[in-house]
PDB file of N, CA, C and O in Angstrom:
ATOM      1  N   MET A   1      18.109  10.852   3.207  1.00  0.00           N
ATOM      2  CA  MET A   1      17.283   9.897   2.497  1.00  0.00           C
ATOM      3  C   MET A   1      15.826  10.357   2.532  1.00  0.00           C
ATOM      4  O   MET A   1      15.329  10.802   3.567  1.00  0.00           O
ATOM      5  N   GLU A   2      15.151  10.244   1.388  1.00  0.00           N
ATOM      6  CA  GLU A   2      13.745  10.618   1.316  1.00  0.00           C
ATOM      7  C   GLU A   2      12.880   9.595   2.026  1.00  0.00           C
ATOM      8  O   GLU A   2      13.212   8.412   2.088  1.00  0.00           O
ATOM      9  N   LYS A   3      11.770  10.070   2.557  1.00  0.00           N
ATOM     10  CA  LYS A   3      10.812   9.158   3.171  1.00  0.00           C
ATOM     11  C   LYS A   3      10.204   8.251   2.109  1.00  0.00           C
ATOM     12  O   LYS A   3      10.013   8.660   0.964  1.00  0.00           O
ATOM     13  N   VAL A   4       9.907   7.031   2.495  1.00  0.00           N
ATOM     14  CA  VAL A   4       9.175   6.125   1.625  1.00  0.00           C
ATOM     15  C   VAL A   4       7.696   6.444   1.799  1.00  0.00           C
ATOM     16  O   VAL A   4       7.200   6.540   2.922  1.00  0.00           O
ATOM     17  N   SER A   5       6.998   6.607   0.682  1.00  0.00           N
ATOM     18  CA  SER A   5       5.579   6.921   0.705  1.00  0.00           C
ATOM     19  C   SER A   5       4.768   5.659   0.431  1.00  0.00           C
ATOM     20  O   SER A   5       4.992   4.972  -0.566  1.00  0.00           O
ATOM     21  N   VAL A   6       3.830   5.362   1.318  1.00  0.00           N
ATOM     22  CA  VAL A   6       2.945   4.206   1.152  1.00  0.00           C
ATOM     23  C   VAL A   6       1.519   4.734   1.068  1.00  0.00           C
ATOM     24  O   VAL A   6       1.025   5.387   1.987  1.00  0.00           O
ATOM     25  N   LYS A   7       0.870   4.438  -0.048  1.00  0.00           N
ATOM     26  CA  LYS A   7      -0.514   4.876  -0.245  1.00  0.00           C
ATOM     27  C   LYS A   7      -1.400   3.652  -0.416  1.00  0.00           C
ATOM     28  O   LYS A   7      -1.254   2.885  -1.369  1.00  0.00           O
ATOM     29  N   VAL A   8      -2.324   3.485   0.529  1.00  0.00           N
ATOM     30  CA  VAL A   8      -3.251   2.358   0.508  1.00  0.00           C
ATOM     31  C   VAL A   8      -4.551   2.829  -0.127  1.00  0.00           C
ATOM     32  O   VAL A   8      -5.169   3.781   0.350  1.00  0.00           O
ATOM     33  N   CYS A   9      -4.968   2.163  -1.204  1.00  0.00           N
ATOM     34  CA  CYS A   9      -6.213   2.533  -1.858  1.00  0.00           C
ATOM     35  C   CYS A   9      -7.391   2.112  -0.990  1.00  0.00           C
ATOM     36  O   CYS A   9      -7.490   0.957  -0.576  1.00  0.00           O
ATOM     37  N   LEU A  10      -8.278   3.061  -0.722  1.00  0.00           N
ATOM     38  CA  LEU A  10      -9.472   2.787   0.062  1.00  0.00           C
ATOM     39  C   LEU A  10     -10.737   2.947  -0.781  1.00  0.00           C
ATOM     40  O   LEU A  10     -11.835   3.101  -0.247  1.00  0.00           O
ATOM     41  N   GLY A  11     -10.568   2.908  -2.112  1.00  0.00           N
ATOM     42  CA  GLY A  11     -11.726   2.951  -3.002  1.00  0.00           C
ATOM     43  C   GLY A  11     -12.604   1.732  -2.756  1.00  0.00           C
ATOM     44  O   GLY A  11     -12.172   0.761  -2.134  1.00  0.00           O
ATOM     45  N   THR A  12     -13.823   1.785  -3.240  1.00  0.00           N
ATOM     46  CA  THR A  12     -14.802   0.726  -2.959  1.00  0.00           C
ATOM     47  C   THR A  12     -14.291  -0.658  -3.321  1.00  0.00           C
ATOM     48  O   THR A  12     -14.358  -1.575  -2.503  1.00  0.00           O
ATOM     49  N   THR A  13     -13.781  -0.821  -4.534  1.00  0.00           N
ATOM     50  CA  THR A  13     -13.325  -2.151  -4.960  1.00  0.00           C
ATOM     51  C   THR A  13     -12.187  -2.646  -4.083  1.00  0.00           C
ATOM     52  O   THR A  13     -12.219  -3.780  -3.607  1.00  0.00           O
ATOM     53  N   CYS A  14     -11.183  -1.807  -3.864  1.00  0.00           N
ATOM     54  CA  CYS A  14     -10.045  -2.226  -3.039  1.00  0.00           C
ATOM     55  C   CYS A  14     -10.484  -2.506  -1.612  1.00  0.00           C
ATOM     56  O   CYS A  14     -10.025  -3.465  -0.991  1.00  0.00           O
ATOM     57  N   PHE A  15     -11.375  -1.668  -1.093  1.00  0.00           N
ATOM     58  CA  PHE A  15     -11.823  -1.865   0.288  1.00  0.00           C
ATOM     59  C   PHE A  15     -12.529  -3.213   0.430  1.00  0.00           C
ATOM     60  O   PHE A  15     -12.265  -3.968   1.366  1.00  0.00           O
ATOM     61  N   VAL A  16     -13.428  -3.506  -0.513  1.00  0.00           N
ATOM     62  CA  VAL A  16     -14.164  -4.768  -0.481  1.00  0.00           C
ATOM     63  C   VAL A  16     -13.229  -5.962  -0.682  1.00  0.00           C
ATOM     64  O   VAL A  16     -13.449  -7.033  -0.116  1.00  0.00           O
ATOM     65  N   MET A  17     -12.188  -5.768  -1.492  1.00  0.00           N
ATOM     66  CA  MET A  17     -11.267  -6.859  -1.808  1.00  0.00           C
ATOM     67  C   MET A  17     -10.147  -7.011  -0.773  1.00  0.00           C
ATOM     68  O   MET A  17      -9.265  -7.853  -0.942  1.00  0.00           O
ATOM     69  N   GLY A  18     -10.170  -6.207   0.295  1.00  0.00           N
ATOM     70  CA  GLY A  18      -9.223  -6.464   1.366  1.00  0.00           C
ATOM     71  C   GLY A  18      -8.390  -5.317   1.884  1.00  0.00           C
ATOM     72  O   GLY A  18      -7.596  -5.522   2.802  1.00  0.00           O
ATOM     73  N   SER A  19      -8.527  -4.114   1.341  1.00  0.00           N
ATOM     74  CA  SER A  19      -7.663  -3.044   1.857  1.00  0.00           C
ATOM     75  C   SER A  19      -8.015  -2.695   3.303  1.00  0.00           C
ATOM     76  O   SER A  19      -7.200  -2.101   4.009  1.00  0.00           O
ATOM     77  N   ALA A  20      -9.202  -3.051   3.745  1.00  0.00           N
ATOM     78  CA  ALA A  20      -9.551  -2.826   5.149  1.00  0.00           C
ATOM     79  C   ALA A  20      -8.582  -3.581   6.053  1.00  0.00           C
ATOM     80  O   ALA A  20      -8.269  -3.118   7.150  1.00  0.00           O
ATOM     81  N   ASN A  21      -8.107  -4.734   5.604  1.00  0.00           N
ATOM     82  CA  ASN A  21      -7.147  -5.525   6.377  1.00  0.00           C
ATOM     83  C   ASN A  21      -5.768  -4.875   6.432  1.00  0.00           C
ATOM     84  O   ASN A  21      -4.944  -5.231   7.275  1.00  0.00           O
ATOM     85  N   LEU A  22      -5.517  -3.930   5.541  1.00  0.00           N
ATOM     86  CA  LEU A  22      -4.209  -3.276   5.484  1.00  0.00           C
ATOM     87  C   LEU A  22      -4.103  -2.114   6.475  1.00  0.00           C
ATOM     88  O   LEU A  22      -3.033  -1.527   6.630  1.00  0.00           O
ATOM     89  N   GLN A  23      -5.197  -1.788   7.135  1.00  0.00           N
ATOM     90  CA  GLN A  23      -5.174  -0.667   8.074  1.00  0.00           C
ATOM     91  C   GLN A  23      -4.213  -0.917   9.230  1.00  0.00           C
ATOM     92  O   GLN A  23      -3.777   0.029   9.887  1.00  0.00           O
ATOM     93  N   GLU A  24      -3.878  -2.179   9.485  1.00  0.00           N
ATOM     94  CA  GLU A  24      -2.917  -2.446  10.555  1.00  0.00           C
ATOM     95  C   GLU A  24      -1.532  -1.893  10.222  1.00  0.00           C
ATOM     96  O   GLU A  24      -0.682  -1.777  11.105  1.00  0.00           O
ATOM     97  N   LEU A  25      -1.302  -1.550   8.949  1.00  0.00           N
ATOM     98  CA  LEU A  25      -0.029  -0.925   8.573  1.00  0.00           C
ATOM     99  C   LEU A  25       0.172   0.394   9.316  1.00  0.00           C
ATOM    100  O   LEU A  25       1.305   0.799   9.576  1.00  0.00           O
ATOM    101  N   ILE A  26      -0.924   1.056   9.654  1.00  0.00           N
ATOM    102  CA  ILE A  26      -0.843   2.343  10.344  1.00  0.00           C
ATOM    103  C   ILE A  26      -0.169   2.181  11.699  1.00  0.00           C
ATOM    104  O   ILE A  26       0.486   3.105  12.182  1.00  0.00           O
ATOM    105  N   ASP A  27      -0.325   1.004  12.320  1.00  0.00           N
ATOM    106  CA  ASP A  27       0.333   0.739  13.600  1.00  0.00           C
ATOM    107  C   ASP A  27       1.713   0.107  13.418  1.00  0.00           C
ATOM    108  O   ASP A  27       2.662   0.451  14.122  1.00  0.00           O
ATOM    109  N   ILE A  28       1.809  -0.814  12.471  1.00  0.00           N
ATOM    110  CA  ILE A  28       3.046  -1.583  12.273  1.00  0.00           C
ATOM    111  C   ILE A  28       4.180  -0.717  11.739  1.00  0.00           C
ATOM    112  O   ILE A  28       5.297  -0.766  12.254  1.00  0.00           O
ATOM    113  N   VAL A  29       3.897   0.074  10.710  1.00  0.00           N
ATOM    114  CA  VAL A  29       4.955   0.815  10.010  1.00  0.00           C
ATOM    115  C   VAL A  29       5.684   1.799  10.920  1.00  0.00           C
ATOM    116  O   VAL A  29       6.914   1.771  10.949  1.00  0.00           O
ATOM    117  N   PRO A  30       4.994   2.671  11.668  1.00  0.00           N
ATOM    118  CA  PRO A  30       5.744   3.591  12.535  1.00  0.00           C
ATOM    119  C   PRO A  30       6.569   2.856  13.590  1.00  0.00           C
ATOM    120  O   PRO A  30       7.675   3.284  13.919  1.00  0.00           O
ATOM    121  N   ALA A  31       6.044   1.760  14.117  1.00  0.00           N
ATOM    122  CA  ALA A  31       6.778   1.006  15.134  1.00  0.00           C
ATOM    123  C   ALA A  31       8.031   0.371  14.541  1.00  0.00           C
ATOM    124  O   ALA A  31       9.061   0.289  15.210  1.00  0.00           O
ATOM    125  N   LYS A  32       7.949  -0.079  13.290  1.00  0.00           N
ATOM    126  CA  LYS A  32       9.072  -0.778  12.667  1.00  0.00           C
ATOM    127  C   LYS A  32      10.081   0.170  12.012  1.00  0.00           C
ATOM    128  O   LYS A  32      11.288  -0.061  12.083  1.00  0.00           O
ATOM    129  N   TYR A  33       9.587   1.238  11.374  1.00  0.00           N
ATOM    130  CA  TYR A  33      10.463   2.093  10.562  1.00  0.00           C
ATOM    131  C   TYR A  33      10.613   3.517  11.084  1.00  0.00           C
ATOM    132  O   TYR A  33      11.386   4.294  10.523  1.00  0.00           O
ATOM    133  N   GLY A  34       9.901   3.874  12.131  1.00  0.00           N
ATOM    134  CA  GLY A  34       9.987   5.238  12.641  1.00  0.00           C
ATOM    135  C   GLY A  34       9.478   6.239  11.628  1.00  0.00           C
ATOM    136  O   GLY A  34       8.449   6.022  10.987  1.00  0.00           O
ATOM    137  N   ASP A  35      10.205   7.342  11.485  1.00  0.00           N
ATOM    138  CA  ASP A  35       9.747   8.400  10.572  1.00  0.00           C
ATOM    139  C   ASP A  35      10.317   8.252   9.163  1.00  0.00           C
ATOM    140  O   ASP A  35      10.267   9.208   8.388  1.00  0.00           O
ATOM    141  N   LYS A  36      10.858   7.086   8.805  1.00  0.00           N
ATOM    142  CA  LYS A  36      11.400   6.860   7.459  1.00  0.00           C
ATOM    143  C   LYS A  36      10.307   6.567   6.441  1.00  0.00           C
ATOM    144  O   LYS A  36      10.538   6.633   5.233  1.00  0.00           O
ATOM    145  N   VAL A  37       9.103   6.239   6.938  1.00  0.00           N
ATOM    146  CA  VAL A  37       8.014   5.824   6.056  1.00  0.00           C
ATOM    147  C   VAL A  37       6.742   6.576   6.425  1.00  0.00           C
ATOM    148  O   VAL A  37       6.412   6.717   7.602  1.00  0.00           O
ATOM    149  N   ASP A  38       6.036   7.054   5.411  1.00  0.00           N
ATOM    150  CA  ASP A  38       4.775   7.757   5.598  1.00  0.00           C
ATOM    151  C   ASP A  38       3.659   6.900   5.002  1.00  0.00           C
ATOM    152  O   ASP A  38       3.677   6.607   3.807  1.00  0.00           O
ATOM    153  N   VAL A  39       2.691   6.495   5.825  1.00  0.00           N
ATOM    154  CA  VAL A  39       1.565   5.671   5.366  1.00  0.00           C
ATOM    155  C   VAL A  39       0.301   6.507   5.363  1.00  0.00           C
ATOM    156  O   VAL A  39       0.017   7.225   6.322  1.00  0.00           O
ATOM    157  N   SER A  40      -0.458   6.410   4.275  1.00  0.00           N
ATOM    158  CA  SER A  40      -1.738   7.104   4.235  1.00  0.00           C
ATOM    159  C   SER A  40      -2.736   6.318   3.390  1.00  0.00           C
ATOM    160  O   SER A  40      -2.363   5.570   2.487  1.00  0.00           O
ATOM    161  N   GLY A  41      -3.988   6.507   3.705  1.00  0.00           N
ATOM    162  CA  GLY A  41      -5.058   5.956   2.884  1.00  0.00           C
ATOM    163  C   GLY A  41      -5.463   7.003   1.865  1.00  0.00           C
ATOM    164  O   GLY A  41      -5.504   8.193   2.177  1.00  0.00           O
ATOM    165  N   VAL A  42      -5.761   6.575   0.659  1.00  0.00           N
ATOM    166  CA  VAL A  42      -6.191   7.507  -0.381  1.00  0.00           C
ATOM    167  C   VAL A  42      -7.560   7.047  -0.900  1.00  0.00           C
ATOM    168  O   VAL A  42      -7.843   5.849  -0.928  1.00  0.00           O
ATOM    169  N   PRO A  43      -8.407   8.000  -1.309  1.00  0.00           N
ATOM    170  CA  PRO A  43      -9.754   7.634  -1.751  1.00  0.00           C
ATOM    171  C   PRO A  43      -9.762   6.637  -2.914  1.00  0.00           C
ATOM    172  O   PRO A  43     -10.607   5.744  -2.959  1.00  0.00           O
ATOM    173  N   CYS A  44      -8.831   6.787  -3.843  1.00  0.00           N
ATOM    174  CA  CYS A  44      -8.759   5.856  -4.975  1.00  0.00           C
ATOM    175  C   CYS A  44      -7.461   6.092  -5.731  1.00  0.00           C
ATOM    176  O   CYS A  44      -7.090   7.235  -5.998  1.00  0.00           O
ATOM    177  N   LEU A  45      -6.775   5.017  -6.075  1.00  0.00           N
ATOM    178  CA  LEU A  45      -5.561   5.131  -6.887  1.00  0.00           C
ATOM    179  C   LEU A  45      -5.883   5.039  -8.378  1.00  0.00           C
ATOM    180  O   LEU A  45      -5.011   5.277  -9.213  1.00  0.00           O
ATOM    181  N   GLY A  46      -7.125   4.696  -8.717  1.00  0.00           N
ATOM    182  CA  GLY A  46      -7.542   4.621 -10.119  1.00  0.00           C
ATOM    183  C   GLY A  46      -6.973   3.429 -10.861  1.00  0.00           C
ATOM    184  O   GLY A  46      -7.006   3.402 -12.091  1.00  0.00           O
ATOM    185  N   LEU A  47      -6.456   2.449 -10.153  1.00  0.00           N
ATOM    186  CA  LEU A  47      -5.789   1.335 -10.821  1.00  0.00           C
ATOM    187  C   LEU A  47      -6.750   0.245 -11.289  1.00  0.00           C
ATOM    188  O   LEU A  47      -6.440  -0.474 -12.238  1.00  0.00           O
ATOM    189  N   CYS A  48      -7.900   0.108 -10.648  1.00  0.00           N
ATOM    190  CA  CYS A  48      -8.816  -0.938 -11.092  1.00  0.00           C
ATOM    191  C   CYS A  48      -9.472  -0.572 -12.416  1.00  0.00           C
ATOM    192  O   CYS A  48     -10.017  -1.448 -13.088  1.00  0.00           O
ATOM    193  N   SER A  49      -9.435   0.703 -12.808  1.00  0.00           N
ATOM    194  CA  SER A  49      -9.968   1.069 -14.117  1.00  0.00           C
ATOM    195  C   SER A  49      -9.003   0.633 -15.226  1.00  0.00           C
ATOM    196  O   SER A  49      -9.406   0.467 -16.377  1.00  0.00           O
ATOM    197  N   VAL A  50      -7.732   0.452 -14.868  1.00  0.00           N
ATOM    198  CA  VAL A  50      -6.739  -0.054 -15.813  1.00  0.00           C
ATOM    199  C   VAL A  50      -6.785  -1.580 -15.828  1.00  0.00           C
ATOM    200  O   VAL A  50      -6.703  -2.210 -16.883  1.00  0.00           O
ATOM    201  N   ASP A  51      -6.915  -2.150 -14.652  1.00  0.00           N
ATOM    202  CA  ASP A  51      -6.956  -3.604 -14.479  1.00  0.00           C
ATOM    203  C   ASP A  51      -8.413  -3.959 -14.169  1.00  0.00           C
ATOM    204  O   ASP A  51      -8.734  -4.386 -13.061  1.00  0.00           O
ATOM    205  N   TRP A  52      -9.274  -3.780 -15.148  1.00  0.00           N
ATOM    206  CA  TRP A  52     -10.715  -3.718 -14.936  1.00  0.00           C
ATOM    207  C   TRP A  52     -11.369  -4.986 -14.424  1.00  0.00           C
ATOM    208  O   TRP A  52     -12.538  -4.945 -14.042  1.00  0.00           O
ATOM    209  N   GLU A  53     -10.676  -6.096 -14.399  1.00  0.00           N
ATOM    210  CA  GLU A  53     -11.296  -7.318 -13.897  1.00  0.00           C
ATOM    211  C   GLU A  53     -11.363  -7.349 -12.377  1.00  0.00           C
ATOM    212  O   GLU A  53     -11.979  -8.251 -11.809  1.00  0.00           O
ATOM    213  N   PHE A  54     -10.752  -6.395 -11.717  1.00  0.00           N
ATOM    214  CA  PHE A  54     -10.765  -6.267 -10.253  1.00  0.00           C
ATOM    215  C   PHE A  54     -10.074  -7.430  -9.551  1.00  0.00           C
ATOM    216  O   PHE A  54     -10.050  -7.483  -8.321  1.00  0.00           O
ATOM    217  N   SER A  55      -9.523  -8.341 -10.302  1.00  0.00           N
ATOM    218  CA  SER A  55      -8.938  -9.528  -9.683  1.00  0.00           C
ATOM    219  C   SER A  55      -7.626  -9.231  -8.968  1.00  0.00           C
ATOM    220  O   SER A  55      -7.123 -10.077  -8.228  1.00  0.00           O
ATOM    221  N   LYS A  56      -7.069  -8.055  -9.174  1.00  0.00           N
ATOM    222  CA  LYS A  56      -5.774  -7.733  -8.569  1.00  0.00           C
ATOM    223  C   LYS A  56      -5.889  -6.776  -7.387  1.00  0.00           C
ATOM    224  O   LYS A  56      -4.870  -6.405  -6.805  1.00  0.00           O
ATOM    225  N   ALA A  57      -7.084  -6.373  -7.023  1.00  0.00           N
ATOM    226  CA  ALA A  57      -7.274  -5.496  -5.866  1.00  0.00           C
ATOM    227  C   ALA A  57      -7.067  -6.318  -4.591  1.00  0.00           C
ATOM    228  O   ALA A  57      -7.283  -7.530  -4.613  1.00  0.00           O
ATOM    229  N   PRO A  58      -6.664  -5.710  -3.507  1.00  0.00           N
ATOM    230  CA  PRO A  58      -6.436  -4.281  -3.294  1.00  0.00           C
ATOM    231  C   PRO A  58      -5.052  -3.846  -3.777  1.00  0.00           C
ATOM    232  O   PRO A  58      -4.114  -4.639  -3.866  1.00  0.00           O
ATOM    233  N   TYR A  59      -4.970  -2.560  -4.080  1.00  0.00           N
ATOM    234  CA  TYR A  59      -3.727  -1.970  -4.564  1.00  0.00           C
ATOM    235  C   TYR A  59      -3.093  -1.077  -3.499  1.00  0.00           C
ATOM    236  O   TYR A  59      -3.782  -0.413  -2.724  1.00  0.00           O
ATOM    237  N   VAL A  60      -1.772  -1.081  -3.488  1.00  0.00           N
ATOM    238  CA  VAL A  60      -1.002  -0.175  -2.630  1.00  0.00           C
ATOM    239  C   VAL A  60       0.158   0.330  -3.479  1.00  0.00           C
ATOM    240  O   VAL A  60       0.747  -0.428  -4.248  1.00  0.00           O
ATOM    241  N   LYS A  61       0.482   1.611  -3.337  1.00  0.00           N
ATOM    242  CA  LYS A  61       1.681   2.160  -3.984  1.00  0.00           C
ATOM    243  C   LYS A  61       2.724   2.429  -2.920  1.00  0.00           C
ATOM    244  O   LYS A  61       2.460   3.110  -1.929  1.00  0.00           O
ATOM    245  N   VAL A  62       3.918   1.883  -3.137  1.00  0.00           N
ATOM    246  CA  VAL A  62       5.066   2.173  -2.277  1.00  0.00           C
ATOM    247  C   VAL A  62       6.026   2.944  -3.165  1.00  0.00           C
ATOM    248  O   VAL A  62       6.638   2.386  -4.076  1.00  0.00           O
ATOM    249  N   ASN A  63       6.148   4.232  -2.888  1.00  0.00           N
ATOM    250  CA  ASN A  63       6.798   5.164  -3.815  1.00  0.00           C
ATOM    251  C   ASN A  63       6.116   4.981  -5.166  1.00  0.00           C
ATOM    252  O   ASN A  63       4.912   5.223  -5.257  1.00  0.00           O
ATOM    253  N   ASN A  64       6.813   4.571  -6.212  1.00  0.00           N
ATOM    254  CA  ASN A  64       6.175   4.410  -7.514  1.00  0.00           C
ATOM    255  C   ASN A  64       5.872   2.957  -7.862  1.00  0.00           C
ATOM    256  O   ASN A  64       5.399   2.668  -8.962  1.00  0.00           O
ATOM    257  N   GLU A  65       6.139   2.048  -6.940  1.00  0.00           N
ATOM    258  CA  GLU A  65       5.881   0.624  -7.185  1.00  0.00           C
ATOM    259  C   GLU A  65       4.450   0.273  -6.798  1.00  0.00           C
ATOM    260  O   GLU A  65       4.023   0.509  -5.667  1.00  0.00           O
ATOM    261  N   VAL A  66       3.717  -0.294  -7.753  1.00  0.00           N
ATOM    262  CA  VAL A  66       2.343  -0.717  -7.489  1.00  0.00           C
ATOM    263  C   VAL A  66       2.362  -2.162  -7.006  1.00  0.00           C
ATOM    264  O   VAL A  66       2.973  -3.030  -7.630  1.00  0.00           O
ATOM    265  N   ILE A  67       1.692  -2.404  -5.898  1.00  0.00           N
ATOM    266  CA  ILE A  67       1.569  -3.762  -5.369  1.00  0.00           C
ATOM    267  C   ILE A  67       0.133  -4.211  -5.613  1.00  0.00           C
ATOM    268  O   ILE A  67      -0.814  -3.614  -5.101  1.00  0.00           O
ATOM    269  N   LYS A  68      -0.012  -5.268  -6.398  1.00  0.00           N
ATOM    270  CA  LYS A  68      -1.332  -5.837  -6.679  1.00  0.00           C
ATOM    271  C   LYS A  68      -1.613  -6.912  -5.643  1.00  0.00           C
ATOM    272  O   LYS A  68      -0.690  -7.511  -5.092  1.00  0.00           O
ATOM    273  N   GLU A  69      -2.885  -7.152  -5.380  1.00  0.00           N
ATOM    274  CA  GLU A  69      -3.291  -8.147  -4.380  1.00  0.00           C
ATOM    275  C   GLU A  69      -2.472  -7.954  -3.100  1.00  0.00           C
ATOM    276  O   GLU A  69      -1.900  -8.892  -2.545  1.00  0.00           O
ATOM    277  N   ALA A  70      -2.446  -6.706  -2.665  1.00  0.00           N
ATOM    278  CA  ALA A  70      -1.584  -6.306  -1.550  1.00  0.00           C
ATOM    279  C   ALA A  70      -1.958  -7.001  -0.251  1.00  0.00           C
ATOM    280  O   ALA A  70      -3.129  -7.171   0.088  1.00  0.00           O
ATOM    281  N   THR A  71      -0.906  -7.392   0.458  1.00  0.00           N
ATOM    282  CA  THR A  71      -1.034  -7.914   1.816  1.00  0.00           C
ATOM    283  C   THR A  71      -0.051  -7.128   2.677  1.00  0.00           C
ATOM    284  O   THR A  71       0.834  -6.449   2.157  1.00  0.00           O
ATOM    285  N   VAL A  72      -0.207  -7.220   3.971  1.00  0.00           N
ATOM    286  CA  VAL A  72       0.720  -6.548   4.878  1.00  0.00           C
ATOM    287  C   VAL A  72       2.143  -7.022   4.589  1.00  0.00           C
ATOM    288  O   VAL A  72       3.068  -6.211   4.545  1.00  0.00           O
ATOM    289  N   GLU A  73       2.325  -8.324   4.392  1.00  0.00           N
ATOM    290  CA  GLU A  73       3.651  -8.890   4.140  1.00  0.00           C
ATOM    291  C   GLU A  73       4.259  -8.345   2.848  1.00  0.00           C
ATOM    292  O   GLU A  73       5.440  -7.997   2.822  1.00  0.00           O
ATOM    293  N   LYS A  74       3.465  -8.267   1.776  1.00  0.00           N
ATOM    294  CA  LYS A  74       3.976  -7.734   0.502  1.00  0.00           C
ATOM    295  C   LYS A  74       4.385  -6.272   0.643  1.00  0.00           C
ATOM    296  O   LYS A  74       5.411  -5.852   0.107  1.00  0.00           O
ATOM    297  N   VAL A  75       3.581  -5.505   1.365  1.00  0.00           N
ATOM    298  CA  VAL A  75       3.877  -4.077   1.538  1.00  0.00           C
ATOM    299  C   VAL A  75       5.153  -3.898   2.356  1.00  0.00           C
ATOM    300  O   VAL A  75       6.012  -3.096   1.990  1.00  0.00           O
ATOM    301  N   LEU A  76       5.286  -4.632   3.452  1.00  0.00           N
ATOM    302  CA  LEU A  76       6.494  -4.519   4.274  1.00  0.00           C
ATOM    303  C   LEU A  76       7.733  -4.939   3.492  1.00  0.00           C
ATOM    304  O   LEU A  76       8.796  -4.338   3.646  1.00  0.00           O
ATOM    305  N   SER A  77       7.606  -5.957   2.661  1.00  0.00           N
ATOM    306  CA  SER A  77       8.725  -6.406   1.830  1.00  0.00           C
ATOM    307  C   SER A  77       9.149  -5.311   0.858  1.00  0.00           C
ATOM    308  O   SER A  77      10.343  -5.080   0.668  1.00  0.00           O
ATOM    309  N   GLU A  78       8.190  -4.643   0.247  1.00  0.00           N
ATOM    310  CA  GLU A  78       8.513  -3.567  -0.691  1.00  0.00           C
ATOM    311  C   GLU A  78       9.113  -2.372   0.035  1.00  0.00           C
ATOM    312  O   GLU A  78      10.024  -1.733  -0.491  1.00  0.00           O
ATOM    313  N   ILE A  79       8.633  -2.058   1.213  1.00  0.00           N
ATOM    314  CA  ILE A  79       9.223  -0.973   2.002  1.00  0.00           C
ATOM    315  C   ILE A  79      10.682  -1.278   2.270  1.00  0.00           C
ATOM    316  O   ILE A  79      11.539  -0.408   2.122  1.00  0.00           O
ATOM    317  N   ASP A  80      10.971  -2.518   2.665  1.00  0.00           N
ATOM    318  CA  ASP A  80      12.364  -2.919   2.908  1.00  0.00           C
ATOM    319  C   ASP A  80      13.220  -2.720   1.659  1.00  0.00           C
ATOM    320  O   ASP A  80      14.346  -2.231   1.752  1.00  0.00           O
ATOM    321  N   LYS A  81      12.692  -3.098   0.486  1.00  0.00           N
ATOM    322  CA  LYS A  81      13.426  -2.914  -0.773  1.00  0.00           C
ATOM    323  C   LYS A  81      13.700  -1.443  -1.030  1.00  0.00           C
ATOM    324  O   LYS A  81      14.809  -1.063  -1.407  1.00  0.00           O
ATOM    325  N   GLN A  82      12.682  -0.618  -0.825  1.00  0.00           N
ATOM    326  CA  GLN A  82      12.830   0.823  -1.086  1.00  0.00           C
ATOM    327  C   GLN A  82      13.852   1.459  -0.132  1.00  0.00           C
ATOM    328  O   GLN A  82      14.631   2.324  -0.534  1.00  0.00           O
ATOM    329  N   LEU A  83      13.841   1.028   1.113  1.00  0.00           N
ATOM    330  CA  LEU A  83      14.796   1.587   2.082  1.00  0.00           C
ATOM    331  C   LEU A  83      16.219   1.123   1.819  1.00  0.00           C
ATOM    332  O   LEU A  83      17.174   1.791   2.216  1.00  0.00           O
ATOM    333  N   ALA A  84      16.369  -0.012   1.154  1.00  0.00           N
ATOM    334  CA  ALA A  84      17.707  -0.544   0.863  1.00  0.00           C
ATOM    335  C   ALA A  84      18.369   0.144  -0.321  1.00  0.00           C
ATOM    336  O   ALA A  84      19.565  -0.034  -0.552  1.00  0.00           O
ATOM    337  N   LYS A  85      17.606   0.928  -1.073  1.00  0.00           N
ATOM    338  CA  LYS A  85      18.165   1.613  -2.259  1.00  0.00           C
ATOM    339  C   LYS A  85      19.150   2.680  -1.862  1.00  0.00           C
ATOM    340  O   LYS A  85      19.713   3.352  -2.726  1.00  0.00           O
TER     341      LYS A  85
END
């Protein structure tokens, strides 16, 4: 099975809108999923330029699924879905 890739946007808009709160994923994910999931911060996913009102930040990508208004709970839920495939 391929690793699930989690990319947390750390661009200015996402950071201000809450991605700083998602940094706890760095501790939670390895403890919960071991080496099945890879979490990383990325400088910018470029998604707020598509959704220009910024109302949906912060963004996280879990594999190819974009999570808008991301929270730790939403990200963990999507990881579970991806691992169940």
